[in-house]
Backbone and ligand atoms as CSV (ligand in chain L), in Angstrom:
chain,resi,resn,atom,element,x,y,z
A,1,MET,N,N,-12.312,15.307,-9.006
A,1,MET,CA,C,-11.945,14.103,-8.253
A,1,MET,C,C,-10.433,13.927,-8.311
A,2,ALA,N,N,-9.814,13.719,-7.152
A,2,ALA,CA,C,-8.357,13.595,-7.133
A,2,ALA,C,C,-7.959,12.324,-6.381
A,3,VAL,N,N,-7.059,11.593,-7.001
A,3,VAL,CA,C,-6.540,10.369,-6.384
A,3,VAL,C,C,-5.023,10.485,-6.327
A,4,GLY,N,N,-4.468,10.351,-5.117
A,4,GLY,CA,C,-3.023,10.481,-4.945
A,4,GLY,C,C,-2.357,9.133,-4.763
A,5,ILE,N,N,-1.113,9.046,-5.229
A,5,ILE,CA,C,-0.287,7.855,-4.972
A,5,ILE,C,C,0.896,8.317,-4.123
A,6,TYR,N,N,1.040,7.725,-2.956
A,6,TYR,CA,C,2.150,8.053,-2.049
A,6,TYR,C,C,2.951,6.795,-1.747
A,7,PHE,N,N,4.275,6.929,-1.757
A,7,PHE,CA,C,5.122,5.770,-1.473
A,7,PHE,C,C,6.283,6.200,-0.585
A,8,ALA,N,N,6.898,5.222,0.077
A,8,ALA,CA,C,8.199,5.433,0.717
A,8,ALA,C,C,9.056,4.231,0.359
A,9,THR,N,N,10.357,4.439,0.294
A,9,THR,CA,C,11.225,3.383,-0.211
A,9,THR,C,C,12.616,3.502,0.390
A,10,THR,N,N,13.321,2.376,0.428
A,10,THR,CA,C,14.725,2.403,0.833
A,10,THR,C,C,15.630,2.095,-0.355
A,11,THR,N,N,15.275,1.088,-1.135
A,11,THR,CA,C,16.133,0.746,-2.281
A,11,THR,C,C,15.459,1.000,-3.630
A,12,GLY,N,N,14.291,1.657,-3.624
A,12,GLY,CA,C,13.703,2.123,-4.874
A,12,GLY,C,C,12.604,1.259,-5.468
A,13,LYS,N,N,12.395,0.055,-4.911
A,13,LYS,CA,C,11.412,-0.834,-5.562
A,13,LYS,C,C,9.978,-0.336,-5.396
A,14,THR,N,N,9.657,0.211,-4.239
A,14,THR,CA,C,8.288,0.694,-4.025
A,14,THR,C,C,8.006,1.917,-4.888
A,15,GLU,N,N,9.029,2.711,-5.146
A,15,GLU,CA,C,8.883,3.850,-6.060
A,15,GLU,C,C,8.678,3.364,-7.495
A,16,ASP,N,N,9.445,2.374,-7.884
A,16,ASP,CA,C,9.313,1.827,-9.238
A,16,ASP,C,C,7.883,1.320,-9.476
A,17,ILE,N,N,7.321,0.661,-8.462
A,17,ILE,CA,C,5.944,0.163,-8.609
A,17,ILE,C,C,4.966,1.330,-8.727
A,18,ALA,N,N,5.169,2.386,-7.960
A,18,ALA,CA,C,4.289,3.567,-8.070
A,18,ALA,C,C,4.318,4.102,-9.501
A,19,ASP,N,N,5.499,4.134,-10.099
A,19,ASP,CA,C,5.637,4.643,-11.467
A,19,ASP,C,C,4.974,3.719,-12.483
A,20,ARG,N,N,4.926,2.428,-12.178
A,20,ARG,CA,C,4.270,1.470,-13.085
A,20,ARG,C,C,2.750,1.468,-12.898
A,21,LEU,N,N,2.304,1.737,-11.682
A,21,LEU,CA,C,0.865,1.747,-11.387
A,21,LEU,C,C,0.184,3.004,-11.943
A,22,HIS,N,N,0.902,4.110,-11.852
A,22,HIS,CA,C,0.352,5.413,-12.249
A,22,HIS,C,C,-0.315,5.382,-13.639
A,23,PRO,N,N,0.359,4.881,-14.686
A,23,PRO,CA,C,-0.297,4.882,-15.997
A,23,PRO,C,C,-1.450,3.886,-16.129
A,24,LEU,N,N,-1.528,2.935,-15.197
A,24,LEU,CA,C,-2.637,1.969,-15.254
A,24,LEU,C,C,-3.913,2.544,-14.655
A,25,LEU,N,N,-3.768,3.649,-13.924
A,25,LEU,CA,C,-4.917,4.255,-13.238
A,25,LEU,C,C,-5.069,5.693,-13.716
A,26,ASN,N,N,-5.839,5.861,-14.770
A,26,ASN,CA,C,-6.029,7.191,-15.349
A,26,ASN,C,C,-6.508,8.173,-14.295
A,27,GLY,N,N,-5.936,9.342,-14.300
A,27,GLY,CA,C,-6.428,10.397,-13.414
A,27,GLY,C,C,-5.724,10.464,-12.075
A,28,THR,N,N,-4.845,9.523,-11.798
A,28,THR,CA,C,-4.119,9.623,-10.524
A,28,THR,C,C,-3.032,10.695,-10.646
A,29,ASN,N,N,-2.768,11.350,-9.518
A,29,ASN,CA,C,-1.705,12.360,-9.492
A,29,ASN,C,C,-0.338,11.696,-9.616
A,30,THR,N,N,0.658,12.460,-10.027
A,30,THR,CA,C,2.023,11.944,-10.104
A,30,THR,C,C,2.447,11.394,-8.745
A,31,PRO,N,N,3.004,10.180,-8.702
A,31,PRO,CA,C,3.392,9.595,-7.415
A,31,PRO,C,C,4.310,10.511,-6.610
A,32,GLN,N,N,4.037,10.575,-5.304
A,32,GLN,CA,C,4.796,11.447,-4.405
A,32,GLN,C,C,5.569,10.600,-3.402
A,33,ASP,N,N,6.835,10.937,-3.204
A,33,ASP,CA,C,7.640,10.295,-2.167
A,33,ASP,C,C,7.242,10.893,-0.819
A,34,LEU,N,N,6.848,10.043,0.094
A,34,LEU,CA,C,6.415,10.507,1.410
A,34,LEU,C,C,7.497,11.323,2.106
A,35,ALA,N,N,8.732,10.993,1.821
A,35,ALA,CA,C,9.856,11.701,2.453
A,35,ALA,C,C,9.880,13.181,2.054
A,36,ASP,N,N,9.224,13.533,0.939
A,36,ASP,CA,C,9.185,14.926,0.483
A,36,ASP,C,C,8.011,15.703,1.072
A,37,LEU,N,N,7.167,15.019,1.829
A,37,LEU,CA,C,5.957,15.656,2.357
A,37,LEU,C,C,6.274,16.388,3.659
A,38,GLN,N,N,5.874,17.665,3.752
A,38,GLN,CA,C,6.107,18.434,4.980
A,38,GLN,C,C,5.179,17.956,6.097
A,39,ASP,N,N,3.914,17.726,5.715
A,39,ASP,CA,C,2.933,17.232,6.690
A,39,ASP,C,C,1.866,16.447,5.926
A,40,LEU,N,N,0.859,15.991,6.650
A,40,LEU,CA,C,-0.142,15.108,6.034
A,40,LEU,C,C,-1.314,15.864,5.418
A,41,SER,N,N,-1.282,17.199,5.460
A,41,SER,CA,C,-2.449,17.967,5.012
A,41,SER,C,C,-2.868,17.668,3.559
A,42,PRO,N,N,-1.943,17.368,2.618
A,42,PRO,CA,C,-2.402,17.074,1.252
A,42,PRO,C,C,-3.381,15.904,1.177
A,43,LEU,N,N,-3.319,14.990,2.140
A,43,LEU,CA,C,-4.217,13.835,2.099
A,43,LEU,C,C,-5.681,14.255,2.265
A,44,ASN,N,N,-5.906,15.377,2.971
A,44,ASN,CA,C,-7.279,15.831,3.209
A,44,ASN,C,C,-7.963,16.292,1.923
A,45,ASP,N,N,-7.171,16.672,0.917
A,45,ASP,CA,C,-7.746,17.227,-0.321
A,45,ASP,C,C,-8.066,16.151,-1.355
A,46,LEU,N,N,-7.786,14.907,-1.042
A,46,LEU,CA,C,-7.948,13.831,-2.029
A,46,LEU,C,C,-9.264,13.077,-1.813
A,47,ASP,N,N,-9.798,12.518,-2.915
A,47,ASP,CA,C,-10.976,11.660,-2.803
A,47,ASP,C,C,-10.571,10.231,-2.466
A,48,ALA,N,N,-9.385,9.847,-2.904
A,48,ALA,CA,C,-8.885,8.495,-2.631
A,48,ALA,C,C,-7.359,8.530,-2.598
A,49,ILE,N,N,-6.789,7.584,-1.878
A,49,ILE,CA,C,-5.336,7.559,-1.685
A,49,ILE,C,C,-4.832,6.136,-1.921
A,50,ILE,N,N,-3.763,6.023,-2.690
A,50,ILE,CA,C,-3.109,4.730,-2.898
A,50,ILE,C,C,-1.707,4.841,-2.302
A,51,CYS,N,N,-1.371,3.893,-1.422
A,51,CYS,CA,C,-0.113,3.984,-0.670
A,51,CYS,C,C,0.775,2.778,-0.948
A,52,GLY,N,N,2.070,3.041,-1.090
A,52,GLY,CA,C,3.040,1.966,-1.274
A,52,GLY,C,C,4.012,1.911,-0.106
A,53,ILE,N,N,4.179,0.703,0.467
A,53,ILE,CA,C,4.993,0.583,1.677
A,53,ILE,C,C,5.798,-0.724,1.651
A,54,PRO,N,N,7.121,-0.657,1.791
A,54,PRO,CA,C,7.908,-1.894,1.914
A,54,PRO,C,C,7.992,-2.330,3.379
A,55,THR,N,N,8.403,-3.573,3.597
A,55,THR,CA,C,8.651,-4.070,4.963
A,55,THR,C,C,10.148,-4.287,5.138
A,56,TRP,N,N,10.714,-3.636,6.134
A,56,TRP,CA,C,12.149,-3.784,6.439
A,56,TRP,C,C,12.394,-4.259,7.861
A,57,ASN,N,N,11.535,-3.844,8.796
A,57,ASN,CA,C,11.768,-4.201,10.206
A,57,ASN,C,C,11.124,-5.554,10.501
A,58,THR,N,N,11.861,-6.605,10.167
A,58,THR,CA,C,11.325,-7.966,10.186
A,58,THR,C,C,10.802,-8.361,11.573
A,59,GLY,N,N,9.522,-8.780,11.609
A,59,GLY,CA,C,8.935,-9.303,12.841
A,59,GLY,C,C,8.531,-8.238,13.843
A,60,ALA,N,N,8.757,-6.966,13.542
A,60,ALA,CA,C,8.451,-5.908,14.514
A,60,ALA,C,C,6.944,-5.768,14.706
A,61,ASP,N,N,6.543,-5.454,15.949
A,61,ASP,CA,C,5.129,-5.207,16.218
A,61,ASP,C,C,4.705,-3.856,15.661
A,62,SER,N,N,5.631,-2.895,15.713
A,62,SER,CA,C,5.304,-1.555,15.226
A,62,SER,C,C,6.473,-1.010,14.405
A,63,GLU,N,N,6.164,0.020,13.622
A,63,GLU,CA,C,7.166,0.621,12.727
A,63,GLU,C,C,7.820,-0.452,11.852
A,64,ARG,N,N,6.969,-1.229,11.195
A,64,ARG,CA,C,7.439,-2.380,10.426
A,64,ARG,C,C,8.085,-2.000,9.108
A,65,SER,N,N,7.764,-0.810,8.629
A,65,SER,CA,C,8.257,-0.437,7.299
A,65,SER,C,C,9.744,-0.115,7.297
A,66,GLY,N,N,10.184,0.657,8.303
A,66,GLY,CA,C,11.573,1.117,8.261
A,66,GLY,C,C,11.773,2.258,7.282
A,67,THR,N,N,10.680,2.914,6.905
A,67,THR,CA,C,10.768,4.063,5.982
A,67,THR,C,C,10.040,5.258,6.598
A,68,ALA,N,N,9.900,6.305,5.796
A,68,ALA,CA,C,9.226,7.538,6.251
A,68,ALA,C,C,7.807,7.273,6.749
A,69,TRP,N,N,7.180,6.194,6.321
A,69,TRP,CA,C,5.825,5.906,6.826
A,69,TRP,C,C,5.810,5.804,8.345
A,70,ASP,N,N,6.881,5.231,8.919
A,70,ASP,CA,C,6.857,4.932,10.358
A,70,ASP,C,C,6.590,6.173,11.211
A,71,SER,N,N,7.174,7.293,10.826
A,71,SER,CA,C,6.995,8.497,11.637
A,71,SER,C,C,5.651,9.179,11.351
A,72,MET,N,N,4.926,8.699,10.347
A,72,MET,CA,C,3.641,9.308,9.973
A,72,MET,C,C,2.455,8.539,10.559
A,73,LEU,N,N,2.698,7.342,11.081
A,73,LEU,CA,C,1.592,6.448,11.430
A,73,LEU,C,C,0.642,7.078,12.455
A,74,GLU,N,N,1.219,7.657,13.493
A,74,GLU,CA,C,0.391,8.252,14.540
A,74,GLU,C,C,-0.471,9.379,13.974
A,75,GLY,N,N,0.155,10.195,13.136
A,75,GLY,CA,C,-0.565,11.320,12.530
A,75,GLY,C,C,-1.679,10.849,11.612
A,76,ILE,N,N,-1.449,9.784,10.873
A,76,ILE,CA,C,-2.490,9.266,9.977
A,76,ILE,C,C,-3.699,8.809,10.783
A,77,SER,N,N,-3.450,8.132,11.886
A,77,SER,CA,C,-4.559,7.648,12.725
A,77,SER,C,C,-5.446,8.779,13.219
A,78,LYS,N,N,-4.877,9.981,13.326
A,78,LYS,CA,C,-5.640,11.117,13.875
A,78,LYS,C,C,-6.367,11.928,12.801
A,79,LEU,N,N,-6.155,11.605,11.526
A,79,LEU,CA,C,-6.845,12.337,10.455
A,79,LEU,C,C,-8.326,11.964,10.438
A,80,SER,N,N,-9.118,12.780,9.735
A,80,SER,CA,C,-10.536,12.439,9.527
A,80,SER,C,C,-10.721,12.160,8.046
A,81,LEU,N,N,-10.732,10.892,7.686
A,81,LEU,CA,C,-10.743,10.525,6.267
A,81,LEU,C,C,-12.019,9.786,5.888
A,82,SER,N,N,-13.080,9.995,6.648
A,82,SER,CA,C,-14.296,9.246,6.315
A,82,SER,C,C,-14.809,9.695,4.940
A,83,GLY,N,N,-15.318,8.734,4.179
A,83,GLY,CA,C,-15.779,9.020,2.818
A,83,GLY,C,C,-14.699,8.862,1.771
A,84,LYS,N,N,-13.450,8.680,2.199
A,84,LYS,CA,C,-12.364,8.487,1.228
A,84,LYS,C,C,-11.976,7.007,1.179
A,85,GLN,N,N,-11.628,6.553,-0.022
A,85,GLN,CA,C,-11.125,5.180,-0.145
A,85,GLN,C,C,-9.596,5.190,-0.062
A,86,VAL,N,N,-9.067,4.191,0.587
A,86,VAL,CA,C,-7.611,4.028,0.665
A,86,VAL,C,C,-7.260,2.597,0.285
A,87,ALA,N,N,-6.271,2.457,-0.596
A,87,ALA,CA,C,-5.758,1.141,-0.986
A,87,ALA,C,C,-4.245,1.128,-0.774
A,88,ILE,N,N,-3.733,-0.017,-0.332
A,88,ILE,CA,C,-2.312,-0.113,-0.006
A,88,ILE,C,C,-1.663,-1.249,-0.779
A,89,TYR,N,N,-0.508,-0.970,-1.389
A,89,TYR,CA,C,0.306,-2.073,-1.906
A,89,TYR,C,C,1.594,-2.137,-1.091
A,90,GLY,N,N,2.124,-3.345,-0.987
A,90,GLY,CA,C,3.327,-3.521,-0.181
A,90,GLY,C,C,4.390,-4.271,-0.955
A,91,LEU,N,N,5.637,-3.939,-0.647
A,91,LEU,CA,C,6.770,-4.665,-1.234
A,91,LEU,C,C,7.416,-5.517,-0.156
A,92,GLY,N,N,7.736,-6.763,-0.526
A,92,GLY,CA,C,8.403,-7.658,0.411
A,92,GLY,C,C,9.126,-8.759,-0.333
A,93,ASP,N,N,9.536,-9.751,0.427
A,93,ASP,CA,C,10.267,-10.894,-0.145
A,93,ASP,C,C,9.695,-12.166,0.480
A,94,SER,N,N,8.865,-12.861,-0.301
A,94,SER,CA,C,8.137,-14.020,0.235
A,94,SER,C,C,9.029,-15.240,0.411
A,95,SER,N,N,10.212,-15.197,-0.112
A,95,SER,CA,C,11.137,-16.329,-0.004
A,95,SER,C,C,12.034,-16.169,1.225
A,96,THR,N,N,12.782,-15.108,1.301
A,96,THR,CA,C,13.727,-14.898,2.421
A,96,THR,C,C,13.006,-14.533,3.714
A,97,TYR,N,N,11.931,-13.764,3.610
A,97,TYR,CA,C,11.203,-13.285,4.794
A,97,TYR,C,C,9.797,-13.893,4.810
A,98,THR,N,N,9.764,-15.207,4.619
A,98,THR,CA,C,8.501,-15.908,4.371
A,98,THR,C,C,7.552,-15.902,5.568
A,99,GLU,N,N,8.054,-15.671,6.780
A,99,GLU,CA,C,7.163,-15.637,7.951
A,99,GLU,C,C,6.678,-14.217,8.262
A,100,ASN,N,N,7.161,-13.273,7.520
A,100,ASN,CA,C,6.769,-11.871,7.762
A,100,ASN,C,C,6.497,-11.157,6.443
A,101,PHE,N,N,5.888,-11.886,5.532
A,101,PHE,CA,C,5.739,-11.347,4.180
A,101,PHE,C,C,4.852,-10.090,4.176
A,102,CYS,N,N,5.457,-9.000,3.769
A,102,CYS,CA,C,4.737,-7.725,3.613
A,102,CYS,C,C,3.939,-7.329,4.858
A,103,ASP,N,N,4.512,-7.572,6.032
A,103,ASP,CA,C,3.830,-7.251,7.295
A,103,ASP,C,C,3.403,-5.789,7.402
A,104,ALA,N,N,4.132,-4.900,6.784
A,104,ALA,CA,C,3.870,-3.466,6.982
A,104,ALA,C,C,2.537,-3.011,6.395
A,105,ILE,N,N,2.010,-3.762,5.439
A,105,ILE,CA,C,0.716,-3.352,4.854
A,105,ILE,C,C,-0.320,-3.209,5.968
A,106,GLU,N,N,-0.375,-4.213,6.842
A,106,GLU,CA,C,-1.430,-4.232,7.879
A,106,GLU,C,C,-1.315,-3.066,8.851
A,107,GLU,N,N,-0.090,-2.688,9.172
A,107,GLU,CA,C,0.081,-1.590,10.132
A,107,GLU,C,C,-0.463,-0.274,9.557
A,108,LEU,N,N,-0.128,-0.024,8.304
A,108,LEU,CA,C,-0.630,1.190,7.649
A,108,LEU,C,C,-2.149,1.111,7.471
A,109,HIS,N,N,-2.622,-0.073,7.108
A,109,HIS,CA,C,-4.053,-0.327,6.945
A,109,HIS,C,C,-4.803,0.041,8.227
A,110,GLN,N,N,-4.278,-0.364,9.361
A,110,GLN,CA,C,-4.938,-0.085,10.639
A,110,GLN,C,C,-4.993,1.415,10.916
A,111,CYS,N,N,-3.921,2.119,10.582
A,111,CYS,CA,C,-3.897,3.570,10.829
A,111,CYS,C,C,-4.933,4.296,9.970
A,112,PHE,N,N,-5.031,3.915,8.711
A,112,PHE,CA,C,-6.035,4.561,7.856
A,112,PHE,C,C,-7.449,4.188,8.301
A,113,LYS,N,N,-7.605,2.961,8.782
A,113,LYS,CA,C,-8.912,2.559,9.319
A,113,LYS,C,C,-9.264,3.408,10.540
A,114,ASN,N,N,-8.274,3.628,11.408
A,114,ASN,CA,C,-8.489,4.479,12.587
A,114,ASN,C,C,-8.958,5.872,12.173
A,115,ALA,N,N,-8.479,6.327,11.014
A,115,ALA,CA,C,-8.840,7.665,10.521
A,115,ALA,C,C,-10.215,7.681,9.866
A,116,GLY,N,N,-10.856,6.527,9.774
A,116,GLY,CA,C,-12.211,6.466,9.228
A,116,GLY,C,C,-12.287,6.227,7.737
A,117,ALA,N,N,-11.143,5.950,7.104
A,117,ALA,CA,C,-11.158,5.708,5.656
A,117,ALA,C,C,-11.830,4.370,5.339
A,118,THR,N,N,-12.352,4.290,4.120
A,118,THR,CA,C,-12.883,3.013,3.629
A,118,THR,C,C,-11.751,2.265,2.945
A,119,MET,N,N,-11.395,1.116,3.490
A,119,MET,CA,C,-10.242,0.387,2.967
A,119,MET,C,C,-10.665,-0.518,1.817
A,120,VAL,N,N,-9.960,-0.420,0.707
A,120,VAL,CA,C,-10.262,-1.224,-0.483
A,120,VAL,C,C,-8.966,-1.863,-0.984
A,121,GLY,N,N,-9.094,-2.634,-2.073
A,121,GLY,CA,C,-7.889,-3.219,-2.685
A,121,GLY,C,C,-7.406,-4.487,-2.006
A,122,TYR,N,N,-8.306,-5.200,-1.308
A,122,TYR,CA,C,-7.922,-6.460,-0.686
A,122,TYR,C,C,-7.713,-7.519,-1.777
A,123,VAL,N,N,-6.785,-8.442,-1.510
A,123,VAL,CA,C,-6.383,-9.413,-2.546
A,123,VAL,C,C,-6.322,-10.815,-1.935
A,124,SER,N,N,-6.811,-11.795,-2.671
A,124,SER,CA,C,-6.755,-13.192,-2.213
A,124,SER,C,C,-5.312,-13.646,-2.040
A,125,LYS,N,N,-5.096,-14.534,-1.057
A,125,LYS,CA,C,-3.744,-15.062,-0.848
A,125,LYS,C,C,-3.400,-16.143,-1.876
A,126,ASP,N,N,-4.396,-16.569,-2.666
A,126,ASP,CA,C,-4.133,-17.586,-3.695
A,126,ASP,C,C,-3.053,-17.090,-4.654
A,127,GLY,N,N,-2.139,-17.963,-4.987
A,127,GLY,CA,C,-1.088,-17.594,-5.939
A,127,GLY,C,C,0.173,-17.062,-5.280
A,128,TYR,N,N,0.132,-16.890,-3.945
A,128,TYR,CA,C,1.331,-16.459,-3.205
A,128,TYR,C,C,1.891,-17.656,-2.442
A,129,THR,N,N,3.215,-17.742,-2.322
A,129,THR,CA,C,3.864,-18.797,-1.553
A,129,THR,C,C,4.617,-18.146,-0.395
A,130,PHE,N,N,4.138,-18.374,0.821
A,130,PHE,CA,C,4.744,-17.750,2.010
A,130,PHE,C,C,4.256,-18.510,3.231
A,131,GLU,N,N,4.936,-18.316,4.363
A,131,GLU,CA,C,4.532,-19.004,5.597
A,131,GLU,C,C,3.507,-18.197,6.379
A,132,ASP,N,N,3.772,-16.911,6.552
A,132,ASP,CA,C,2.859,-16.105,7.367
A,132,ASP,C,C,2.998,-14.629,7.010
A,133,SER,N,N,1.963,-13.885,7.343
A,133,SER,CA,C,1.987,-12.439,7.133
A,133,SER,C,C,0.997,-11.785,8.085
A,134,LYS,N,N,1.418,-10.715,8.736
A,134,LYS,CA,C,0.492,-9.960,9.594
A,134,LYS,C,C,-0.574,-9.267,8.740
A,135,SER,N,N,-0.376,-9.203,7.470
A,135,SER,CA,C,-1.300,-8.486,6.588
A,135,SER,C,C,-2.440,-9.350,6.075
A,136,LEU,N,N,-2.511,-10.590,6.571
A,136,LEU,CA,C,-3.620,-11.462,6.183
A,136,LEU,C,C,-4.810,-11.224,7.099
A,137,ILE,N,N,-5.974,-10.984,6.507
A,137,ILE,CA,C,-7.219,-10.925,7.266
A,137,ILE,C,C,-8.092,-12.029,6.681
A,138,GLY,N,N,-8.235,-13.118,7.409
A,138,GLY,CA,C,-8.893,-14.294,6.843
A,138,GLY,C,C,-8.053,-14.817,5.691
A,139,ASP,N,N,-8.714,-14.980,4.545
A,139,ASP,CA,C,-8.026,-15.506,3.367
A,139,ASP,C,C,-7.487,-14.405,2.463
A,140,LYS,N,N,-7.610,-13.169,2.922
A,140,LYS,CA,C,-7.204,-12.059,2.043
A,140,LYS,C,C,-6.120,-11.198,2.676
A,141,PHE,N,N,-5.243,-10.692,1.836
A,141,PHE,CA,C,-4.337,-9.628,2.273
A,141,PHE,C,C,-5.132,-8.316,2.284
A,142,CYS,N,N,-4.838,-7.462,3.252
A,142,CYS,CA,C,-5.547,-6.179,3.314
A,142,CYS,C,C,-4.857,-5.140,2.417
A,143,GLY,N,N,-4.392,-5.599,1.281
A,143,GLY,CA,C,-3.736,-4.761,0.282
A,143,GLY,C,C,-3.115,-5.677,-0.749
A,144,LEU,N,N,-2.303,-5.119,-1.614
A,144,LEU,CA,C,-1.663,-5.922,-2.667
A,144,LEU,C,C,-0.200,-6.170,-2.318
A,145,PRO,N,N,0.169,-7.430,-1.992
A,145,PRO,CA,C,1.581,-7.726,-1.776
A,145,PRO,C,C,2.297,-7.926,-3.111
A,146,LEU,N,N,3.479,-7.368,-3.224
A,146,LEU,CA,C,4.312,-7.551,-4.417
A,146,LEU,C,C,5.699,-7.979,-3.979
A,147,ASP,N,N,6.321,-8.820,-4.811
A,147,ASP,CA,C,7.627,-9.375,-4.447
A,147,ASP,C,C,8.576,-9.230,-5.631
A,148,GLU,N,N,9.329,-8.152,-5.618
A,148,GLU,CA,C,10.274,-7.906,-6.706
A,148,GLU,C,C,11.587,-8.661,-6.498
A,149,ASP,N,N,11.743,-9.285,-5.328
A,149,ASP,CA,C,12.968,-10.037,-5.049
A,149,ASP,C,C,12.878,-11.471,-5.571
A,150,SER,N,N,11.740,-12.132,-5.330
A,150,SER,CA,C,11.626,-13.558,-5.652
A,150,SER,C,C,10.590,-13.875,-6.722
A,151,GLU,N,N,9.644,-12.948,-6.972
A,151,GLU,CA,C,8.554,-13.248,-7.909
A,151,GLU,C,C,8.294,-12.066,-8.840
A,152,SER,N,N,9.371,-11.448,-9.307
A,152,SER,CA,C,9.170,-10.232,-10.112
A,152,SER,C,C,8.438,-10.524,-11.421
A,153,ASP,N,N,8.506,-11.778,-11.875
A,153,ASP,CA,C,7.818,-12.132,-13.125
A,153,ASP,C,C,6.296,-12.085,-12.956
A,154,MET,N,N,5.810,-12.052,-11.720
A,154,MET,CA,C,4.358,-12.020,-11.499
A,154,MET,C,C,3.828,-10.604,-11.282
A,155,THR,N,N,4.723,-9.644,-11.191
A,155,THR,CA,C,4.305,-8.290,-10.792
A,155,THR,C,C,3.392,-7.634,-11.826
A,156,ASP,N,N,3.717,-7.756,-13.088
A,156,ASP,CA,C,2.894,-7.080,-14.111
A,156,ASP,C,C,1.440,-7.551,-14.047
A,157,ASP,N,N,1.244,-8.880,-13.952
A,157,ASP,CA,C,-0.124,-9.420,-13.900
A,157,ASP,C,C,-0.832,-8.981,-12.627
A,158,ARG,N,N,-0.088,-8.999,-11.500
A,158,ARG,CA,C,-0.704,-8.594,-10.235
A,158,ARG,C,C,-1.117,-7.115,-10.272
A,159,LEU,N,N,-0.278,-6.297,-10.878
A,159,LEU,CA,C,-0.590,-4.862,-10.973
A,159,LEU,C,C,-1.797,-4.619,-11.876
A,160,MET,N,N,-1.817,-5.342,-12.976
A,160,MET,CA,C,-2.917,-5.180,-13.938
A,160,MET,C,C,-4.247,-5.560,-13.287
A,161,SER,N,N,-4.278,-6.702,-12.604
A,161,SER,CA,C,-5.522,-7.149,-11.951
A,161,SER,C,C,-5.948,-6.168,-10.868
A,162,TRP,N,N,-4.977,-5.670,-10.131
A,162,TRP,CA,C,-5.301,-4.740,-9.032
A,162,TRP,C,C,-5.863,-3.446,-9.594
A,163,ALA,N,N,-5.285,-2.983,-10.693
A,163,ALA,CA,C,-5.772,-1.738,-11.307
A,163,ALA,C,C,-7.237,-1.897,-11.728
A,164,ILE,N,N,-7.564,-3.047,-12.292
A,164,ILE,CA,C,-8.965,-3.304,-12.691
A,164,ILE,C,C,-9.866,-3.298,-11.454
A,165,GLN,N,N,-9.403,-3.959,-10.393
A,165,GLN,CA,C,-10.168,-4.014,-9.139
A,165,GLN,C,C,-10.371,-2.614,-8.553
A,166,LEU,N,N,-9.301,-1.810,-8.528
A,166,LEU,CA,C,-9.415,-0.472,-7.931
A,166,LEU,C,C,-10.387,0.407,-8.714
A,167,LYS,N,N,-10.416,0.242,-10.034
A,167,LYS,CA,C,-11.357,1.045,-10.829
A,167,LYS,C,C,-12.797,0.709,-10.464
A,168,GLN,N,N,-13.022,-0.543,-10.022
A,168,GLN,CA,C,-14.376,-0.921,-9.600
A,168,GLN,C,C,-14.674,-0.408,-8.185
A,169,GLU,N,N,-13.657,-0.303,-7.355
A,169,GLU,CA,C,-13.876,0.016,-5.937
A,169,GLU,C,C,-13.758,1.513,-5.608
A,170,ILE,N,N,-13.100,2.250,-6.490
A,170,ILE,CA,C,-12.864,3.674,-6.197
A,170,ILE,C,C,-13.590,4.537,-7.236
A,171,PRO,N,N,-14.733,5.140,-6.870
A,171,PRO,CA,C,-15.489,5.941,-7.841
A,171,PRO,C,C,-14.653,7.060,-8.464
A,172,ALA,N,N,-13.725,7.639,-7.704
A,172,ALA,CA,C,-12.947,8.770,-8.228
A,172,ALA,C,C,-12.017,8.364,-9.373
A,173,LEU,N,N,-11.837,7.085,-9.602
A,173,LEU,CA,C,-10.981,6.644,-10.721
A,173,LEU,C,C,-11.767,6.556,-12.024
A,174,ASN,N,N,-13.060,6.868,-11.973
A,174,ASN,CA,C,-13.859,6.749,-13.200
A,174,ASN,C,C,-14.348,8.103,-13.695
L,1,LIG,C1,C,17.296,-6.458,6.112
L,1,LIG,C2,C,16.061,-6.720,5.318
L,1,LIG,C3,C,14.887,-7.010,5.989
L,1,LIG,C4,C,13.709,-7.285,5.270
L,1,LIG,N1,N,12.568,-7.667,5.942
L,1,LIG,C5,C,11.477,-8.068,5.244
L,1,LIG,C6,C,10.326,-8.582,5.924
L,1,LIG,O1,O,10.283,-8.702,7.138
L,1,LIG,N2,N,9.263,-8.955,5.170
L,1,LIG,C7,C,9.268,-8.877,3.798
L,1,LIG,O2,O,8.279,-9.240,3.179
L,1,LIG,N3,N,10.356,-8.372,3.136
L,1,LIG,C8,C,11.451,-7.976,3.817
L,1,LIG,N4,N,12.542,-7.490,3.151
L,1,LIG,C9,C,12.479,-7.343,1.682
L,1,LIG,C10,C,12.151,-5.908,1.253
L,1,LIG,O3,O,10.922,-5.507,1.773
L,1,LIG,C11,C,12.090,-5.862,-0.277
L,1,LIG,O4,O,13.385,-6.012,-0.793
L,1,LIG,C12,C,11.437,-4.603,-0.818
L,1,LIG,O5,O,11.250,-4.761,-2.204
L,1,LIG,C13,C,12.225,-3.341,-0.553
L,1,LIG,O6,O,11.500,-2.249,-1.018
L,1,LIG,P1,P,12.161,-0.822,-1.274
L,1,LIG,O7,O,13.241,-1.008,-2.345
L,1,LIG,O8,O,11.071,0.040,-1.771
L,1,LIG,O9,O,12.743,-0.350,0.015
L,1,LIG,C14,C,13.718,-7.216,3.852
L,1,LIG,C15,C,14.918,-6.915,3.186
L,1,LIG,C16,C,16.070,-6.694,3.901
L,1,LIG,C17,C,17.348,-6.437,3.137
């Protein structure tokens, strides 16, 4: 059973979170920077995938991340990932960008859904302070939003809870 962690980053925060998440999830592969990937074929060999994506293109309908993920979105939608679980965490700033908090999670979420993956790792919006986010589906974010700019003191607890949740939702982590 193989579980991969993939991230893309501009200022390093999404990579830092990948490095902190890795030891909380026994058996996950060493986090990989998406920018180092030649193509998407490694994703086909995994039982589950955990993705980290920041939001930089504020308010954009598409290519919201502003990182290497943007050029991969179309290709991800065309993969055949049925039977695999995918979970997404996002980095954003709920204070300065409060109307677009972690918008990029939803865009990536939709692409993996298009590929037939089973999406897991949804998180309640309780405990977050923000105006709006494209990543909200009902009362839940379709991934784990993290805010290292305004709420970094909450990150450890959020990561710990998410790791426990993922172990319940992803058989390959056990
Ligand atoms: C110009 C600019 C635009 C940003 N736009 C958003 C945004 O729309 N939504 C959001 O939640 N965060 C936004 N952020 C905050 C970043 O997503 C946040 O700093 C994140 O941690 C960066 O991750 P990285 O270091 O992995 O690139 C923006 C930051 C900057 C400087």
